TORTOR-837450 format. One record per residue (C-alpha): residue in one letter; x, y, z. Coordinates in steps of 0.001 Angstrom, whole numbers, plus 500000, padded with zeros to 6 digits. Example, Ala and Ser with C-alpha at 12.3 -4.5 7.8 and 13.67 -1.06 7.14 Angstrom:
% TORTOR-837450
A512300495500507800;S513670498940507140;
This chain:
% TORTOR-837450
M508817578591899716;L508321579099903161;N511478581297904624;D511277581609908216;E509428584783908439;H506811583259906672;V506552580004908978;E506045582020911925;L503766584293910042;R501606581282909543;K501890580187913427;S500778583529915027;V497809583826912733;E496817580330913175;E497170580409916884;F494758583920916510;A492196582350914578;R492080579287917361;E492102581251920179;V490720585173919285;V488247583596916142;A486762580687916534;P485961581532920143;V483507583741919118;I482898584354915445;G479563581671915853;D477805584475917572;Y478747587738915171;Y477012584911912407;E474489584110913893;R473606588247914952;C474838589359910872;E477155591585912866;F480673592954912052;P482944591789913878;Y484915594979914884;D486333594212917868;I488304590969916064;V489147593824913126;R490888595986915733;R493028592846917153;M494656592300913369;G494837595765912881;A497397595303916002;M498561592224915027;G499857593695911307;L497864591798909146;F495794595229907363;G499561596341906512;L501350592591905444;P502533593631902061;V502476597359902749;P506185598857902629;E507220600207906039;E507497604145904712;Y503488603765904409;G503281602566907819;G502956598438906542;M505030595227907633;G507080595301904553;G505969592123903422;D504957589993900518;Y501676589444898968;F502407585469899581;A502464586816903584;L499382587995903182;C498039584918901631;L498946582790904360;A497516584841906811;L493841584571904869;E494430580739904630;E494840580253908875;L492199582663908778;A489307581334906542;R490047577366908386;V488021578537911046;D486082581646909352;S485648583260905907;S483714586376907327;V486868587238909133;A488886586266905729;I486887588151902944;T487662591402905514;L491414591069904995;E491197589766901743;A488998593067900227;A490892595619902842;V494301594441901046;S494290592867897634;L491470595368896940;G491521598405899064;E494895598889899467;M497069597379896626;P495209599259893730;I496699602789896196;L500151601334896170;R500273600115892940;F499100603265891174;G498821605515893199;T500753609058894102;D503408609262897015;A500591611960898536;Q497697609385897865;K499931606602899555;R500650608877902541;R497126610013902838;W495677606368902875;L498058604072903595;P499497604471906601;K496274604210908541;M494617601416906294;A497778599571906720;A497097599944911096;G493184598445910576;E492080602201911097;I489936602281908185;L489065600110905648;G489332600637902061;A487347598722899176;F487082598758895313;G484146599821893409;L484035597721890015;T480933595536889601;E477535596984889099;P473718595626889075;G473252595059885672;G477085594140884829;G478217591695886076;S481305589416884770;D481116592085881619;V482425594809883341;P483543597408880218;G479954596276878317;G478373596366881559;M479566599783883073;R477103602595883831;T478732604355886415;A480486607842884295;A482701610703885620;V482957614116884168;L485504617000884921;D484087620318886279;G485625622969887709;G488643621121889155;E486254618720890229;W485625615020889353;V481204614942889394;I480275610983889493;N477278609595888944;G476104605603888812;S475956602670890961;K477866599628892318;A476568596006893459;F478241593796895672;I480970595899897396;T482593594423900481;N484167596544903637;S482075599528901765;G479681600441904823;T481777600022908140;D481715602047910628;I485814602158909636;T485161602651905756;G487387604738905042;V487585605007900924;V486608603380897830;A488278603264894597;V485310603362892243;A485639602514888179;A483666605237886246;I483708605717882427;T485387609103881730;G485071609545878220;R485338607827875026;R488486606035872746;E488250607186868557;D486698603833868260;G483642604243870824;R484790601993873564;P484381603610877284;E487344604993878675;I487340603985882487;S489369605476885053;T489538604944888387;I488720607716891529;L489220607952894997;V485904608821897024;P485958609508900625;S482859608015902959;G480889610524903519;T481703612446900725;P478304613948899658;G476787612394897205;F478026608762897915;T474864606731899510;V475738603841901198;S472342601285900990;K471661598150903897;K473663595317904461;Y472663592742902090;S471204589735903625;K473401587181902565;V473738583294902157;G476716583075903883;W479752585835904994;S477096586394907122;A479495588585909700;S480994590505906514;D480299593874905382;T478762594059901710;R476100596584900086;E475138598363896919;L476168601451896664;S475081604934894501;F476299608082893280;A474282611175892670;D476419614427891755;C479423612905894093;R481938615187893916;V486034614975894856;P488839617242893701;E490462615640890067;E493291614666891720;N491435611653893281;L491967609770889730;L493922606981890613;G497148606717887989;E496527607660884510;R493528608532883376;G491837605880881159;R493852603089882822;G491023601591884667;Y490011598835883255;A494246597574882713;Q494620598764886442;F491469596457887650;L491940593651885751;Q495807593632887327;T494732594284890739;L491318591046890625;D494730588563888907;E496421589254892404;G493455588894894534;R492563585374892573;V495475584096894343;A494594586065897805;I490869584372897341;A492346580762896132;A494846581190899470;L491064581516901242;S488989579155899709;V492300576691900295;G491834577048904645;L487900576785904004;A488586573041902742;Q491214572648904914;G489003573760907939;C486454570831906792;V489639568471906896;D490187569682910457;E486828569486911615;S486238566101909860;L489134564118911407;R488234565989914776;Y484315564653914306;V485055561030913303;R486830560379915850;E484383561581918784;R481301560202917180;R480011557022917293;A478023554711915599;F476492550858915329;G479252550326918218;Q482085552241916926;E483597555286915769;I482929556645912283;G486260556883911549;R486701553411911297;Y484432552914908843;Q486266552799904918;A483601554969903293;M484196557888906242;Q488040557159905682;F488219557791901586;K486009561035901934;I488347562187904206;A491246560929901768;D489361562230899029;M488951566140901213;E492659566340902109;A493704564920898016;R491834568014897341;V493322570849898980;H496854569836899166;T496141569860895042;A494901573335895614;R496936574863897814;L500143573566895888;A498356575395892589;Y497699579261894780;Y501481578706896199;H502900578292892278;A500256581332890980;A501863583464894133;E505614582421893614;R505351583089889695;M503882586815890865;L506357587339893595;A509502586788890843;G507609589162888178;L506944586276885619;P503245586570883930;F500342584749886531;K496969585408884544;K496994581658883887;E498524580295887002;A495870582151889529;A492848581669887469;I493908577995887239;A494649578726891089;K491017580144892100;L489235577442889745;V490641574926891276;S490555575935895030;S487087577396894929;N486096574076893579;A487943572404896103;A486318574549898861;M482333573673897860;D483130569881897722;N484459570060900754;A482117571740902576;R479945568884901002;D481549566499902446;A481981567626905586;T477957568288906284;Q477674564774904267;I480288563491907404;F478386565620910056;G475004564803909526;G471979566322910866;Y474480568431912936;G476228569597909805;F473041571674908827;M473169573614912106;N474976576582912018;E476095576635915858;F478861574078914071;P481604575407911178;V481020573186908876;G477407574207908357;R479087577866908105;F481312576417905876;Y479016575183903659;R477195578877903439;D480575580257902696;A481574578064900067;K479621578997896853;I480357582656897036;L484277580871896221;E482787579927892627;I481275583576891919;G483028585934893785;E486827588121892093;G485675585771888583;T483317583722888455;S484647579598887397;E483025580420883646;V485238583367883506;Q488657581028885282;R488447578795882299;M487657581497879940;L491060583228880981;I492910579868880432;A491529578816877814;R492584582297876209;E495975581899878113;L496841578987875863;G496060580782872912;L492076579841871797;P490408582492870346;A488427585018872340;
């Protein structure tokens, strides 16, 4: 599935992650500090513009290229990888997929260059996985402007110094059957009435930006509607399907990083007179870790292949996300066990991997949601 361009991209991102990210990311992580310099260098490499057409300032590549970049970054650190994933798959892709030409030309060139980051405002404090039923954020038209009131929770890239715009899902009316009409509205950073809360204190992803947002009579022009009115929920479902393939790639990267670090460690660490890699217990554990990575990688490759071919891929994306996030969590646990006490130290990558892995079974659809989607695609009753 990898063409020559994919192979070259993978190699260049692998080198970048190893030479630029790895030496410094531990300090960023420890300080819970957003890595602006790394993000700037990622922008210079064109990583934020991988799937964006050249006419909008991008690299003109495909979504699979983004997935390969995410996997290689996550082999070293997931905070950097999720910053890229959220900026592209959740920030840029909705504008690329559903935006007007004017919206694309306004936002995408700066996003593709990494000069500004986009965010995706869907989840609400009381909503979680129940997006339509739990949504309370609402927007009404008044004098040619949308007036937005409500709040969003757990929004990545929403409060950095370079955040440019947030795509916000809001109720814009009611359908004849009483169900909410959900639309998507672009809200630029700094808009009066748009407040970004302080950073969350998180278990993992400590060098990424995640915040709660609130809107109090926040006004934006009517033309900031993204796509067709009332199609916001459908837009976000498509965006999430694509995003799950990207999160699967990120998960595979973390799982592979656990294998990489464990292989290095068992060749260096000695116990009872020999390298611990000579013990069958260690060999079997690492063999299981490698098998998980291999299986999960095939799953996300398959989902990405169907997506790029224009074939239905909802089930395959859910499978990839479920299998890969499980692999990441299992491998992080095993790697920490292999490292023993050192695995519990944040200065070692596997300690960070362990803290970062759990959110992969929750974000962009919990494992339970993935199982529900798979069951529905198999024709089982909703």
